[in-house]
PDB file as gemmi writes it, atoms N, CA and C in Angstrom:
CRYST1    1.000    1.000    1.000  90.00  90.00  90.00 P 1                      
ATOM      1  N   MET A   1     -42.683 -98.685 154.332  1.00  0.00           N  
ATOM      2  CA  MET A   1     -43.351 -98.394 155.589  1.00  0.00           C  
ATOM      3  C   MET A   1     -42.292 -97.986 156.605  1.00  0.00           C  
ATOM      4  N   ALA A   2     -42.525 -96.875 157.291  1.00  0.00           N  
ATOM      5  CA  ALA A   2     -41.580 -96.347 158.276  1.00  0.00           C  
ATOM      6  C   ALA A   2     -41.726 -97.083 159.599  1.00  0.00           C  
ATOM      7  N   LEU A   3     -40.596 -97.296 160.244  1.00  0.00           N  
ATOM      8  CA  LEU A   3     -40.596 -97.911 161.567  1.00  0.00           C  
ATOM      9  C   LEU A   3     -40.822 -96.829 162.603  1.00  0.00           C  
ATOM     10  N   VAL A   4     -41.792 -97.025 163.457  1.00  0.00           N  
ATOM     11  CA  VAL A   4     -42.094 -96.059 164.502  1.00  0.00           C  
ATOM     12  C   VAL A   4     -41.447 -96.536 165.789  1.00  0.00           C  
ATOM     13  N   LEU A   5     -40.542 -95.728 166.325  1.00  0.00           N  
ATOM     14  CA  LEU A   5     -39.887 -96.070 167.578  1.00  0.00           C  
ATOM     15  C   LEU A   5     -40.673 -95.485 168.732  1.00  0.00           C  
ATOM     16  N   HIS A   6     -40.832 -96.251 169.770  1.00  0.00           N  
ATOM     17  CA  HIS A   6     -41.560 -95.785 170.946  1.00  0.00           C  
ATOM     18  C   HIS A   6     -40.613 -95.731 172.119  1.00  0.00           C  
ATOM     19  N   LYS A   7     -40.577 -94.595 172.788  1.00  0.00           N  
ATOM     20  CA  LYS A   7     -39.731 -94.468 173.973  1.00  0.00           C  
ATOM     21  C   LYS A   7     -40.303 -95.324 175.092  1.00  0.00           C  
ATOM     22  N   SER A   8     -39.425 -96.059 175.718  1.00  0.00           N  
ATOM     23  CA  SER A   8     -39.832 -96.886 176.845  1.00  0.00           C  
ATOM     24  C   SER A   8     -39.671 -96.074 178.131  1.00  0.00           C  
ATOM     25  N   PHE A   9     -40.667 -96.109 178.965  1.00  0.00           N  
ATOM     26  CA  PHE A   9     -40.616 -95.403 180.236  1.00  0.00           C  
ATOM     27  C   PHE A   9     -40.393 -96.402 181.362  1.00  0.00           C  
ATOM     28  N   ASN A  10     -39.716 -95.946 182.390  1.00  0.00           N  
ATOM     29  CA  ASN A  10     -39.543 -96.719 183.609  1.00  0.00           C  
ATOM     30  C   ASN A  10     -40.179 -95.919 184.729  1.00  0.00           C  
ATOM     31  N   PHE A  11     -40.882 -96.615 185.605  1.00  0.00           N  
ATOM     32  CA  PHE A  11     -41.708 -95.958 186.599  1.00  0.00           C  
ATOM     33  C   PHE A  11     -41.200 -96.186 188.005  1.00  0.00           C  
ATOM     34  N   LEU A  12     -41.341 -95.143 188.814  1.00  0.00           N  
ATOM     35  CA  LEU A  12     -41.037 -95.199 190.233  1.00  0.00           C  
ATOM     36  C   LEU A  12     -42.372 -95.119 190.966  1.00  0.00           C  
ATOM     37  N   VAL A  13     -42.782 -96.232 191.557  1.00  0.00           N  
ATOM     38  CA  VAL A  13     -44.100 -96.344 192.190  1.00  0.00           C  
ATOM     39  C   VAL A  13     -43.996 -95.862 193.627  1.00  0.00           C  
ATOM     40  N   ASP A  14     -44.755 -94.820 193.942  1.00  0.00           N  
ATOM     41  CA  ASP A  14     -44.746 -94.226 195.275  1.00  0.00           C  
ATOM     42  C   ASP A  14     -45.340 -95.196 196.297  1.00  0.00           C  
ATOM     43  N   VAL A  15     -45.011 -94.956 197.555  1.00  0.00           N  
ATOM     44  CA  VAL A  15     -45.441 -95.851 198.637  1.00  0.00           C  
ATOM     45  C   VAL A  15     -46.956 -95.862 198.837  1.00  0.00           C  
ATOM     46  N   ASN A  16     -47.665 -94.882 198.303  1.00  0.00           N  
ATOM     47  CA  ASN A  16     -49.113 -94.830 198.491  1.00  0.00           C  
ATOM     48  C   ASN A  16     -49.881 -95.710 197.500  1.00  0.00           C  
ATOM     49  N   LEU A  17     -49.163 -96.427 196.648  1.00  0.00           N  
ATOM     50  CA  LEU A  17     -49.797 -97.358 195.713  1.00  0.00           C  
ATOM     51  C   LEU A  17     -49.459 -98.791 196.116  1.00  0.00           C  
ATOM     52  N   PRO A  18     -50.353 -99.731 195.780  1.00  0.00           N  
ATOM     53  CA  PRO A  18     -50.175-101.106 196.261  1.00  0.00           C  
ATOM     54  C   PRO A  18     -48.922-101.787 195.723  1.00  0.00           C  
ATOM     55  N   ARG A  19     -48.157-102.332 196.618  1.00  0.00           N  
ATOM     56  CA  ARG A  19     -46.918-103.048 196.271  1.00  0.00           C  
ATOM     57  C   ARG A  19     -47.232-104.363 195.558  1.00  0.00           C  
ATOM     58  N   LYS A  20     -48.238-105.045 196.018  1.00  0.00           N  
ATOM     59  CA  LYS A  20     -48.596-106.358 195.468  1.00  0.00           C  
ATOM     60  C   LYS A  20     -49.714-106.206 194.431  1.00  0.00           C  
ATOM     61  N   PHE A  21     -49.465-105.378 193.442  1.00  0.00           N  
ATOM     62  CA  PHE A  21     -50.437-105.106 192.388  1.00  0.00           C  
ATOM     63  C   PHE A  21     -49.894-105.708 191.097  1.00  0.00           C  
ATOM     64  N   ALA A  22     -50.610-106.659 190.530  1.00  0.00           N  
ATOM     65  CA  ALA A  22     -50.115-107.433 189.386  1.00  0.00           C  
ATOM     66  C   ALA A  22     -49.647-106.543 188.227  1.00  0.00           C  
ATOM     67  N   PHE A  23     -50.323-105.432 188.012  1.00  0.00           N  
ATOM     68  CA  PHE A  23     -49.958-104.568 186.883  1.00  0.00           C  
ATOM     69  C   PHE A  23     -48.535-104.026 187.039  1.00  0.00           C  
ATOM     70  N   PHE A  24     -48.074-103.847 188.279  1.00  0.00           N  
ATOM     71  CA  PHE A  24     -46.733-103.313 188.524  1.00  0.00           C  
ATOM     72  C   PHE A  24     -45.677-104.409 188.587  1.00  0.00           C  
ATOM     73  N   ASN A  25     -46.043-105.653 188.314  1.00  0.00           N  
ATOM     74  CA  ASN A  25     -45.120-106.777 188.383  1.00  0.00           C  
ATOM     75  C   ASN A  25     -44.359-106.888 187.061  1.00  0.00           C  
ATOM     76  N   SER A  26     -43.470-105.931 186.855  1.00  0.00           N  
ATOM     77  CA  SER A  26     -42.706-105.847 185.615  1.00  0.00           C  
ATOM     78  C   SER A  26     -41.413-105.092 185.904  1.00  0.00           C  
ATOM     79  N   PRO A  27     -40.367-105.375 185.160  1.00  0.00           N  
ATOM     80  CA  PRO A  27     -39.112-104.626 185.353  1.00  0.00           C  
ATOM     81  C   PRO A  27     -39.257-103.123 185.064  1.00  0.00           C  
ATOM     82  N   LEU A  28     -40.338-102.717 184.418  1.00  0.00           N  
ATOM     83  CA  LEU A  28     -40.551-101.297 184.131  1.00  0.00           C  
ATOM     84  C   LEU A  28     -40.978-100.514 185.369  1.00  0.00           C  
ATOM     85  N   PHE A  29     -41.370-101.223 186.434  1.00  0.00           N  
ATOM     86  CA  PHE A  29     -41.867-100.591 187.649  1.00  0.00           C  
ATOM     87  C   PHE A  29     -40.928-100.887 188.814  1.00  0.00           C  
ATOM     88  N   MET A  30     -40.408 -99.818 189.416  1.00  0.00           N  
ATOM     89  CA  MET A  30     -39.576 -99.933 190.611  1.00  0.00           C  
ATOM     90  C   MET A  30     -40.357 -99.284 191.749  1.00  0.00           C  
ATOM     91  N   HIS A  31     -40.373 -99.930 192.890  1.00  0.00           N  
ATOM     92  CA  HIS A  31     -41.126 -99.427 194.030  1.00  0.00           C  
ATOM     93  C   HIS A  31     -40.194 -98.668 194.981  1.00  0.00           C  
ATOM     94  N   VAL A  32     -40.666 -97.525 195.442  1.00  0.00           N  
ATOM     95  CA  VAL A  32     -39.902 -96.719 196.391  1.00  0.00           C  
ATOM     96  C   VAL A  32     -39.499 -97.563 197.596  1.00  0.00           C  
ATOM     97  N   VAL A  33     -40.388 -98.415 198.071  1.00  0.00           N  
ATOM     98  CA  VAL A  33     -40.084 -99.228 199.258  1.00  0.00           C  
ATOM     99  C   VAL A  33     -38.911-100.177 199.016  1.00  0.00           C  
ATOM    100  N   ASP A  34     -38.629-100.504 197.760  1.00  0.00           N  
ATOM    101  CA  ASP A  34     -37.487-101.360 197.451  1.00  0.00           C  
ATOM    102  C   ASP A  34     -36.173-100.576 197.456  1.00  0.00           C  
ATOM    103  N   ILE A  35     -36.253 -99.284 197.319  1.00  0.00           N  
ATOM    104  CA  ILE A  35     -35.057 -98.435 197.356  1.00  0.00           C  
ATOM    105  C   ILE A  35     -34.792 -98.022 198.802  1.00  0.00           C  
ATOM    106  N   ASP A  36     -35.812 -97.361 199.377  1.00  0.00           N  
ATOM    107  CA  ASP A  36     -35.729 -96.919 200.767  1.00  0.00           C  
ATOM    108  C   ASP A  36     -37.129 -96.503 201.197  1.00  0.00           C  
ATOM    109  N   PRO A  37     -37.790 -97.273 202.047  1.00  0.00           N  
ATOM    110  CA  PRO A  37     -39.164 -96.954 202.444  1.00  0.00           C  
ATOM    111  C   PRO A  37     -39.287 -95.633 203.199  1.00  0.00           C  
ATOM    112  N   MET A  38     -38.166 -95.075 203.623  1.00  0.00           N  
ATOM    113  CA  MET A  38     -38.186 -93.809 204.358  1.00  0.00           C  
ATOM    114  C   MET A  38     -37.839 -92.613 203.468  1.00  0.00           C  
ATOM    115  N   MET A  39     -37.777 -92.804 202.161  1.00  0.00           N  
ATOM    116  CA  MET A  39     -37.462 -91.691 201.249  1.00  0.00           C  
ATOM    117  C   MET A  39     -38.486 -90.580 201.408  1.00  0.00           C  
ATOM    118  N   THR A  40     -38.005 -89.357 201.454  1.00  0.00           N  
ATOM    119  CA  THR A  40     -38.895 -88.207 201.485  1.00  0.00           C  
ATOM    120  C   THR A  40     -39.391 -87.915 200.069  1.00  0.00           C  
ATOM    121  N   ASP A  41     -40.423 -87.103 199.976  1.00  0.00           N  
ATOM    122  CA  ASP A  41     -40.906 -86.698 198.650  1.00  0.00           C  
ATOM    123  C   ASP A  41     -39.791 -86.029 197.856  1.00  0.00           C  
ATOM    124  N   ASN A  42     -38.988 -85.212 198.503  1.00  0.00           N  
ATOM    125  CA  ASN A  42     -37.879 -84.536 197.830  1.00  0.00           C  
ATOM    126  C   ASN A  42     -36.871 -85.560 197.294  1.00  0.00           C  
ATOM    127  N   GLU A  43     -36.558 -86.569 198.083  1.00  0.00           N  
ATOM    128  CA  GLU A  43     -35.614 -87.602 197.640  1.00  0.00           C  
ATOM    129  C   GLU A  43     -36.193 -88.413 196.482  1.00  0.00           C  
ATOM    130  N   ILE A  44     -37.489 -88.687 196.519  1.00  0.00           N  
ATOM    131  CA  ILE A  44     -38.144 -89.393 195.417  1.00  0.00           C  
ATOM    132  C   ILE A  44     -38.062 -88.550 194.148  1.00  0.00           C  
ATOM    133  N   TRP A  45     -38.353 -87.273 194.279  1.00  0.00           N  
ATOM    134  CA  TRP A  45     -38.322 -86.327 193.158  1.00  0.00           C  
ATOM    135  C   TRP A  45     -36.931 -86.306 192.519  1.00  0.00           C  
ATOM    136  N   GLU A  46     -35.916 -86.127 193.350  1.00  0.00           N  
ATOM    137  CA  GLU A  46     -34.539 -86.049 192.846  1.00  0.00           C  
ATOM    138  C   GLU A  46     -34.090 -87.382 192.253  1.00  0.00           C  
ATOM    139  N   TYR A  47     -34.471 -88.479 192.865  1.00  0.00           N  
ATOM    140  CA  TYR A  47     -34.137 -89.810 192.345  1.00  0.00           C  
ATOM    141  C   TYR A  47     -34.753 -90.001 190.964  1.00  0.00           C  
ATOM    142  N   ALA A  48     -36.012 -89.596 190.801  1.00  0.00           N  
ATOM    143  CA  ALA A  48     -36.695 -89.740 189.515  1.00  0.00           C  
ATOM    144  C   ALA A  48     -36.010 -88.912 188.434  1.00  0.00           C  
ATOM    145  N   ILE A  49     -35.603 -87.696 188.759  1.00  0.00           N  
ATOM    146  CA  ILE A  49     -34.902 -86.862 187.777  1.00  0.00           C  
ATOM    147  C   ILE A  49     -33.574 -87.505 187.403  1.00  0.00           C  
ATOM    148  N   LYS A  50     -32.798 -87.856 188.397  1.00  0.00           N  
ATOM    149  CA  LYS A  50     -31.452 -88.406 188.178  1.00  0.00           C  
ATOM    150  C   LYS A  50     -31.496 -89.716 187.395  1.00  0.00           C  
ATOM    151  N   ASN A  51     -32.477 -90.546 187.651  1.00  0.00           N  
ATOM    152  CA  ASN A  51     -32.545 -91.878 187.057  1.00  0.00           C  
ATOM    153  C   ASN A  51     -33.567 -92.006 185.930  1.00  0.00           C  
ATOM    154  N   GLU A  52     -34.117 -90.866 185.499  1.00  0.00           N  
ATOM    155  CA  GLU A  52     -35.075 -90.808 184.398  1.00  0.00           C  
ATOM    156  C   GLU A  52     -36.256 -91.761 184.618  1.00  0.00           C  
ATOM    157  N   LYS A  53     -36.848 -91.650 185.795  1.00  0.00           N  
ATOM    158  CA  LYS A  53     -38.029 -92.445 186.159  1.00  0.00           C  
ATOM    159  C   LYS A  53     -39.266 -91.559 186.119  1.00  0.00           C  
ATOM    160  N   VAL A  54     -40.379 -92.139 185.792  1.00  0.00           N  
ATOM    161  CA  VAL A  54     -41.673 -91.467 185.855  1.00  0.00           C  
ATOM    162  C   VAL A  54     -42.269 -91.797 187.216  1.00  0.00           C  
ATOM    163  N   ILE A  55     -42.598 -90.767 187.993  1.00  0.00           N  
ATOM    164  CA  ILE A  55     -43.217 -90.988 189.303  1.00  0.00           C  
ATOM    165  C   ILE A  55     -44.684 -91.348 189.096  1.00  0.00           C  
ATOM    166  N   LEU A  56     -45.092 -92.442 189.704  1.00  0.00           N  
ATOM    167  CA  LEU A  56     -46.471 -92.895 189.677  1.00  0.00           C  
ATOM    168  C   LEU A  56     -46.998 -92.760 191.106  1.00  0.00           C  
ATOM    169  N   THR A  57     -47.995 -91.872 191.323  1.00  0.00           N  
ATOM    170  CA  THR A  57     -48.387 -91.527 192.690  1.00  0.00           C  
ATOM    171  C   THR A  57     -49.851 -91.132 192.806  1.00  0.00           C  
ATOM    172  N   LYS A  58     -50.347 -91.207 194.038  1.00  0.00           N  
ATOM    173  CA  LYS A  58     -51.662 -90.656 194.395  1.00  0.00           C  
ATOM    174  C   LYS A  58     -51.486 -89.434 195.294  1.00  0.00           C  
ATOM    175  N   ASP A  59     -50.262 -89.048 195.572  1.00  0.00           N  
ATOM    176  CA  ASP A  59     -49.918 -87.991 196.516  1.00  0.00           C  
ATOM    177  C   ASP A  59     -49.998 -86.607 195.850  1.00  0.00           C  
ATOM    178  N   ALA A  60     -50.916 -85.763 196.326  1.00  0.00           N  
ATOM    179  CA  ALA A  60     -51.099 -84.424 195.770  1.00  0.00           C  
ATOM    180  C   ALA A  60     -49.853 -83.555 195.920  1.00  0.00           C  
ATOM    181  N   ASP A  61     -48.974 -83.880 196.863  1.00  0.00           N  
ATOM    182  CA  ASP A  61     -47.743 -83.096 197.035  1.00  0.00           C  
ATOM    183  C   ASP A  61     -46.904 -83.092 195.764  1.00  0.00           C  
ATOM    184  N   PHE A  62     -46.912 -84.190 195.015  1.00  0.00           N  
ATOM    185  CA  PHE A  62     -46.133 -84.239 193.771  1.00  0.00           C  
ATOM    186  C   PHE A  62     -46.758 -83.344 192.704  1.00  0.00           C  
ATOM    187  N   TYR A  63     -48.067 -83.256 192.669  1.00  0.00           N  
ATOM    188  CA  TYR A  63     -48.739 -82.327 191.755  1.00  0.00           C  
ATOM    189  C   TYR A  63     -48.358 -80.892 192.115  1.00  0.00           C  
ATOM    190  N   ASP A  64     -48.450 -80.561 193.391  1.00  0.00           N  
ATOM    191  CA  ASP A  64     -48.110 -79.203 193.838  1.00  0.00           C  
ATOM    192  C   ASP A  64     -46.665 -78.864 193.501  1.00  0.00           C  
ATOM    193  N   ARG A  65     -45.783 -79.796 193.734  1.00  0.00           N  
ATOM    194  CA  ARG A  65     -44.363 -79.557 193.443  1.00  0.00           C  
ATOM    195  C   ARG A  65     -44.146 -79.408 191.940  1.00  0.00           C  
ATOM    196  N   TYR A  66     -44.829 -80.201 191.156  1.00  0.00           N  
ATOM    197  CA  TYR A  66     -44.719 -80.115 189.703  1.00  0.00           C  
ATOM    198  C   TYR A  66     -45.080 -78.702 189.222  1.00  0.00           C  
ATOM    199  N   ILE A  67     -46.179 -78.183 189.765  1.00  0.00           N  
ATOM    200  CA  ILE A  67     -46.661 -76.857 189.359  1.00  0.00           C  
ATOM    201  C   ILE A  67     -45.650 -75.765 189.706  1.00  0.00           C  
ATOM    202  N   SER A  68     -44.932 -75.925 190.810  1.00  0.00           N  
ATOM    203  CA  SER A  68     -44.043 -74.858 191.281  1.00  0.00           C  
ATOM    204  C   SER A  68     -42.565 -75.060 190.944  1.00  0.00           C  
ATOM    205  N   SER A  69     -42.212 -76.142 190.265  1.00  0.00           N  
ATOM    206  CA  SER A  69     -40.797 -76.437 189.993  1.00  0.00           C  
ATOM    207  C   SER A  69     -40.413 -76.113 188.561  1.00  0.00           C  
ATOM    208  N   LYS A  70     -39.156 -75.741 188.399  1.00  0.00           N  
ATOM    209  CA  LYS A  70     -38.624 -75.495 187.060  1.00  0.00           C  
ATOM    210  C   LYS A  70     -38.125 -76.790 186.432  1.00  0.00           C  
ATOM    211  N   THR A  71     -37.522 -77.654 187.231  1.00  0.00           N  
ATOM    212  CA  THR A  71     -37.028 -78.939 186.751  1.00  0.00           C  
ATOM    213  C   THR A  71     -37.897 -80.031 187.336  1.00  0.00           C  
ATOM    214  N   THR A  72     -38.481 -80.834 186.448  1.00  0.00           N  
ATOM    215  CA  THR A  72     -39.412 -81.863 186.922  1.00  0.00           C  
ATOM    216  C   THR A  72     -39.155 -83.199 186.232  1.00  0.00           C  
ATOM    217  N   PRO A  73     -39.422 -84.267 186.958  1.00  0.00           N  
ATOM    218  CA  PRO A  73     -39.515 -85.555 186.274  1.00  0.00           C  
ATOM    219  C   PRO A  73     -40.904 -85.651 185.647  1.00  0.00           C  
ATOM    220  N   LYS A  74     -41.133 -86.678 184.884  1.00  0.00           N  
ATOM    221  CA  LYS A  74     -42.492 -86.945 184.431  1.00  0.00           C  
ATOM    222  C   LYS A  74     -43.248 -87.537 185.622  1.00  0.00           C  
ATOM    223  N   VAL A  75     -44.542 -87.206 185.712  1.00  0.00           N  
ATOM    224  CA  VAL A  75     -45.363 -87.661 186.831  1.00  0.00           C  
ATOM    225  C   VAL A  75     -46.704 -88.156 186.294  1.00  0.00           C  
ATOM    226  N   VAL A  76     -47.130 -89.318 186.781  1.00  0.00           N  
ATOM    227  CA  VAL A  76     -48.484 -89.802 186.546  1.00  0.00           C  
ATOM    228  C   VAL A  76     -49.175 -89.723 187.899  1.00  0.00           C  
ATOM    229  N   TYR A  77     -50.176 -88.853 187.974  1.00  0.00           N  
ATOM    230  CA  TYR A  77     -50.879 -88.559 189.225  1.00  0.00           C  
ATOM    231  C   TYR A  77     -52.274 -89.176 189.168  1.00  0.00           C  
ATOM    232  N   LEU A  78     -52.529 -90.147 190.026  1.00  0.00           N  
ATOM    233  CA  LEU A  78     -53.809 -90.837 190.061  1.00  0.00           C  
ATOM    234  C   LEU A  78     -54.786 -90.103 190.967  1.00  0.00           C  
ATOM    235  N   GLN A  79     -55.894 -89.687 190.395  1.00  0.00           N  
ATOM    236  CA  GLN A  79     -56.998 -89.091 191.141  1.00  0.00           C  
ATOM    237  C   GLN A  79     -58.242 -89.950 190.893  1.00  0.00           C  
ATOM    238  N   LEU A  80     -58.144 -91.193 191.282  1.00  0.00           N  
ATOM    239  CA  LEU A  80     -59.209 -92.150 190.989  1.00  0.00           C  
ATOM    240  C   LEU A  80     -60.119 -92.410 192.177  1.00  0.00           C  
ATOM    241  N   GLY A  81     -59.810 -91.805 193.320  1.00  0.00           N  
ATOM    242  CA  GLY A  81     -60.610 -92.056 194.509  1.00  0.00           C  
ATOM    243  C   GLY A  81     -60.386 -93.465 195.020  1.00  0.00           C  
ATOM    244  N   ASN A  82     -61.237 -93.882 195.914  1.00  0.00           N  
ATOM    245  CA  ASN A  82     -61.138 -95.238 196.448  1.00  0.00           C  
ATOM    246  C   ASN A  82     -61.636 -96.233 195.417  1.00  0.00           C  
ATOM    247  N   CYS A  83     -60.823 -97.256 195.171  1.00  0.00           N  
ATOM    248  CA  CYS A  83     -61.253 -98.319 194.265  1.00  0.00           C  
ATOM    249  C   CYS A  83     -60.567 -99.618 194.678  1.00  0.00           C  
ATOM    250  N   THR A  84     -61.175-100.703 194.313  1.00  0.00           N  
ATOM    251  CA  THR A  84     -60.602-102.001 194.632  1.00  0.00           C  
ATOM    252  C   THR A  84     -59.405-102.266 193.718  1.00  0.00           C  
ATOM    253  N   LEU A  85     -58.610-103.266 194.055  1.00  0.00           N  
ATOM    254  CA  LEU A  85     -57.498-103.644 193.184  1.00  0.00           C  
ATOM    255  C   LEU A  85     -58.009-104.096 191.820  1.00  0.00           C  
ATOM    256  N   ASN A  86     -59.138-104.779 191.798  1.00  0.00           N  
ATOM    257  CA  ASN A  86     -59.721-105.195 190.516  1.00  0.00           C  
ATOM    258  C   ASN A  86     -60.126-103.992 189.675  1.00  0.00           C  
ATOM    259  N   GLU A  87     -60.738-102.992 190.300  1.00  0.00           N  
ATOM    260  CA  GLU A  87     -61.121-101.775 189.564  1.00  0.00           C  
ATOM    261  C   GLU A  87     -59.886-101.030 189.071  1.00  0.00           C  
ATOM    262  N   LEU A  88     -58.866-100.958 189.921  1.00  0.00           N  
ATOM    263  CA  LEU A  88     -57.625-100.294 189.525  1.00  0.00           C  
ATOM    264  C   LEU A  88     -56.974-101.031 188.360  1.00  0.00           C  
ATOM    265  N   HIS A  89     -56.942-102.353 188.423  1.00  0.00           N  
ATOM    266  CA  HIS A  89     -56.355-103.147 187.350  1.00  0.00           C  
ATOM    267  C   HIS A  89     -57.122-102.940 186.043  1.00  0.00           C  
ATOM    268  N   LYS A  90     -58.446-102.939 186.115  1.00  0.00           N  
ATOM    269  CA  LYS A  90     -59.254-102.700 184.911  1.00  0.00           C  
ATOM    270  C   LYS A  90     -58.969-101.316 184.340  1.00  0.00           C  
ATOM    271  N   TYR A  91     -58.864-100.312 185.216  1.00  0.00           N  
ATOM    272  CA  TYR A  91     -58.569 -98.952 184.751  1.00  0.00           C  
ATOM    273  C   TYR A  91     -57.229 -98.930 184.010  1.00  0.00           C  
ATOM    274  N   PHE A  92     -56.217 -99.518 184.619  1.00  0.00           N  
ATOM    275  CA  PHE A  92     -54.892 -99.541 183.986  1.00  0.00           C  
ATOM    276  C   PHE A  92     -54.923-100.321 182.673  1.00  0.00           C  
ATOM    277  N   THR A  93     -55.563-101.466 182.667  1.00  0.00           N  
ATOM    278  CA  THR A  93     -55.647-102.274 181.452  1.00  0.00           C  
ATOM    279  C   THR A  93     -56.357-101.510 180.335  1.00  0.00           C  
ATOM    280  N   ASP A  94     -57.431-100.843 180.667  1.00  0.00           N  
ATOM    281  CA  ASP A  94     -58.212-100.100 179.673  1.00  0.00           C  
ATOM    282  C   ASP A  94     -57.526 -98.827 179.190  1.00  0.00           C  
ATOM    283  N   ASN A  95     -56.690 -98.211 180.040  1.00  0.00           N  
ATOM    284  CA  ASN A  95     -56.174 -96.874 179.728  1.00  0.00           C  
ATOM    285  C   ASN A  95     -54.665 -96.758 179.593  1.00  0.00           C  
ATOM    286  N   TRP A  96     -53.918 -97.814 179.869  1.00  0.00           N  
ATOM    287  CA  TRP A  96     -52.471 -97.692 179.937  1.00  0.00           C  
ATOM    288  C   TRP A  96     -51.845 -97.244 178.618  1.00  0.00           C  
ATOM    289  N   ASP A  97     -52.310 -97.744 177.489  1.00  0.00           N  
ATOM    290  CA  ASP A  97     -51.755 -97.325 176.201  1.00  0.00           C  
ATOM    291  C   ASP A  97     -51.931 -95.818 176.006  1.00  0.00           C  
ATOM    292  N   SER A  98     -53.062 -95.298 176.414  1.00  0.00           N  
ATOM    293  CA  SER A  98     -53.311 -93.859 176.315  1.00  0.00           C  
ATOM    294  C   SER A  98     -52.383 -93.077 177.244  1.00  0.00           C  
ATOM    295  N   VAL A  99     -52.169 -93.594 178.455  1.00  0.00           N  
ATOM    296  CA  VAL A  99     -51.258 -92.932 179.401  1.00  0.00           C  
ATOM    297  C   VAL A  99     -49.861 -92.856 178.799  1.00  0.00           C  
ATOM    298  N   ILE A 100     -49.367 -93.961 178.263  1.00  0.00           N  
ATOM    299  CA  ILE A 100     -48.029 -93.990 177.657  1.00  0.00           C  
ATOM    300  C   ILE A 100     -47.960 -93.028 176.485  1.00  0.00           C  
ATOM    301  N   SER A 101     -48.975 -93.011 175.665  1.00  0.00           N  
ATOM    302  CA  SER A 101     -49.012 -92.101 174.523  1.00  0.00           C  
ATOM    303  C   SER A 101     -48.946 -90.643 174.980  1.00  0.00           C  
ATOM    304  N   LYS A 102     -49.672 -90.325 176.035  1.00  0.00           N  
ATOM    305  CA  LYS A 102     -49.673 -88.951 176.542  1.00  0.00           C  
ATOM    306  C   LYS A 102     -48.326 -88.597 177.183  1.00  0.00           C  
ATOM    307  N   LEU A 103     -47.658 -89.563 177.804  1.00  0.00           N  
ATOM    308  CA  LEU A 103     -46.340 -89.302 178.386  1.00  0.00           C  
ATOM    309  C   LEU A 103     -45.306 -88.954 177.320  1.00  0.00           C  
ATOM    310  N   ASP A 104     -45.511 -89.438 176.102  1.00  0.00           N  
ATOM    311  CA  ASP A 104     -44.592 -89.112 175.015  1.00  0.00           C  
ATOM    312  C   ASP A 104     -44.529 -87.603 174.780  1.00  0.00           C  
ATOM    313  N   HIS A 105     -45.631 -86.903 175.062  1.00  0.00           N  
ATOM    314  CA  HIS A 105     -45.720 -85.478 174.741  1.00  0.00           C  
ATOM    315  C   HIS A 105     -45.985 -84.586 175.946  1.00  0.00           C  
ATOM    316  N   SER A 106     -46.062 -85.159 177.131  1.00  0.00           N  
ATOM    317  CA  SER A 106     -46.404 -84.400 178.333  1.00  0.00           C  
ATOM    318  C   SER A 106     -45.492 -84.816 179.480  1.00  0.00           C  
ATOM    319  N   SER A 107     -45.383 -83.944 180.449  1.00  0.00           N  
ATOM    320  CA  SER A 107     -44.572 -84.291 181.616  1.00  0.00           C  
ATOM    321  C   SER A 107     -45.424 -84.583 182.845  1.00  0.00           C  
ATOM    322  N   MET A 108     -46.723 -84.277 182.783  1.00  0.00           N  
ATOM    323  CA  MET A 108     -47.648 -84.593 183.874  1.00  0.00           C  
ATOM    324  C   MET A 108     -48.912 -85.164 183.257  1.00  0.00           C  
ATOM    325  N   VAL A 109     -49.287 -86.350 183.704  1.00  0.00           N  
ATOM    326  CA  VAL A 109     -50.533 -86.975 183.270  1.00  0.00           C  
ATOM    327  C   VAL A 109     -51.374 -87.213 184.519  1.00  0.00           C  
ATOM    328  N   ILE A 110     -52.590 -86.701 184.497  1.00  0.00           N  
ATOM    329  CA  ILE A 110     -53.507 -86.851 185.637  1.00  0.00           C  
ATOM    330  C   ILE A 110     -54.612 -87.825 185.228  1.00  0.00           C  
ATOM    331  N   LEU A 111     -54.709 -88.910 185.999  1.00  0.00           N  
ATOM    332  CA  LEU A 111     -55.704 -89.935 185.712  1.00  0.00           C  
ATOM    333  C   LEU A 111     -56.928 -89.731 186.587  1.00  0.00           C  
ATOM    334  N   LYS A 112     -58.065 -89.526 185.946  1.00  0.00           N  
ATOM    335  CA  LYS A 112     -59.350 -89.430 186.633  1.00  0.00           C  
ATOM    336  C   LYS A 112     -60.235 -90.540 186.094  1.00  0.00           C  
ATOM    337  N   LYS A 113     -61.285 -90.869 186.820  1.00  0.00           N  
ATOM    338  CA  LYS A 113     -62.137 -91.978 186.387  1.00  0.00           C  
ATOM    339  C   LYS A 113     -62.722 -91.759 184.995  1.00  0.00           C  
ATOM    340  N   ASP A 114     -63.058 -90.499 184.680  1.00  0.00           N  
ATOM    341  CA  ASP A 114     -63.736 -90.233 183.419  1.00  0.00           C  
ATOM    342  C   ASP A 114     -62.900 -89.464 182.395  1.00  0.00           C  
ATOM    343  N   GLN A 115     -61.644 -89.169 182.734  1.00  0.00           N  
ATOM    344  CA  GLN A 115     -60.795 -88.464 181.773  1.00  0.00           C  
ATOM    345  C   GLN A 115     -59.321 -88.577 182.153  1.00  0.00           C  
ATOM    346  N   ILE A 116     -58.477 -88.317 181.165  1.00  0.00           N  
ATOM    347  CA  ILE A 116     -57.035 -88.271 181.369  1.00  0.00           C  
ATOM    348  C   ILE A 116     -56.585 -86.893 180.916  1.00  0.00           C  
ATOM    349  N   MET A 117     -55.970 -86.158 181.840  1.00  0.00           N  
ATOM    350  CA  MET A 117     -55.540 -84.783 181.564  1.00  0.00           C  
ATOM    351  C   MET A 117     -54.008 -84.747 181.491  1.00  0.00           C  
ATOM    352  N   THR A 118     -53.470 -83.760 180.768  1.00  0.00           N  
ATOM    353  CA  THR A 118     -52.024 -83.629 180.649  1.00  0.00           C  
ATOM    354  C   THR A 118     -51.571 -82.187 180.818  1.00  0.00           C  
ATOM    355  N   PHE A 119     -50.309 -82.047 181.208  1.00  0.00           N  
ATOM    356  CA  PHE A 119     -49.617 -80.766 181.233  1.00  0.00           C  
ATOM    357  C   PHE A 119     -48.343 -80.940 180.432  1.00  0.00           C  
ATOM    358  N   GLU A 120     -47.997 -79.943 179.668  1.00  0.00           N  
ATOM    359  CA  GLU A 120     -46.764 -79.991 178.866  1.00  0.00           C  
ATOM    360  C   GLU A 120     -45.548 -79.761 179.729  1.00  0.00           C  
TER     361      GLU A 120                                                      
END                                                                             
């Protein structure tokens, strides 16, 4: 039986996502506010590239930049609308394995309530 190696991702959580969210309470998640709460989108982008972090955001500016850039970090873009922390936690719990699987082969993953989309 062959051993399947899985790449581990580390995430940079944008300021527009909840800091006190249990799902992000792991060494795999670093919060922008812990680095510098005044970081610009450009600084977040460059930090993610330099440090091999996946940007986790609800900010459409990162989607727009992804579409127009030649060099990009991996980005998980949440388009889930307004939801409670409990709903967000359930979404992550139900879908996180799929998100990680899609990140293995994609550089942009868009999370919607009823589907998960990817860009190569």
